[in-house]
Phi, psi and omega in degrees: 000321184298326180296318178294322183292330179279328182282322184305317177292330179292318181289336178279343185298130182292332177286325176293319181292320179293320176297319180293320178294318176302311181296320178295316182299312184291329181285324191233333187253345181287144180295333175249062183286172185296327177296319179295319180295317180298314181297320180291322176298320179296315179298321178296317177297319178298317178294327175295319176297315178301319178298320180296313180294323178292322177297322177293316177299322180298317180294321176294322180291323178294325179293315178299320182295319178294327175293319180293329179282345187280318185209161180285334179295320178292326179294316181293320180294320180295316182295321178294317185282317188274318188249004175057039176281156181214163177281168182292329187257025178225161179247149179242125179247128180258120177248118183261135177282122181297336178293326183281333183289328184287342183275000000 
């Protein structure tokens, strides 16, 4: 009984009640509640990771572009590897590795 007698006046306190109502309101009913803030922070982290990977792709593409601008041999090699182009007097055989197909 003594513990309940000590807690009951705290629960009747108007400041405690207003603080409890405020915390419940901010947690669940506010348009900018804590769940929304957490989700936005997660989305921001995902977008930052995506930005890093896209910046890396941009640097790699710029590097390839600089190689392609330097000589005709690199253009020919790039066309053969990426687009499977061939000269008129040659045949192209594609050999696929069965280990890579399962992935």
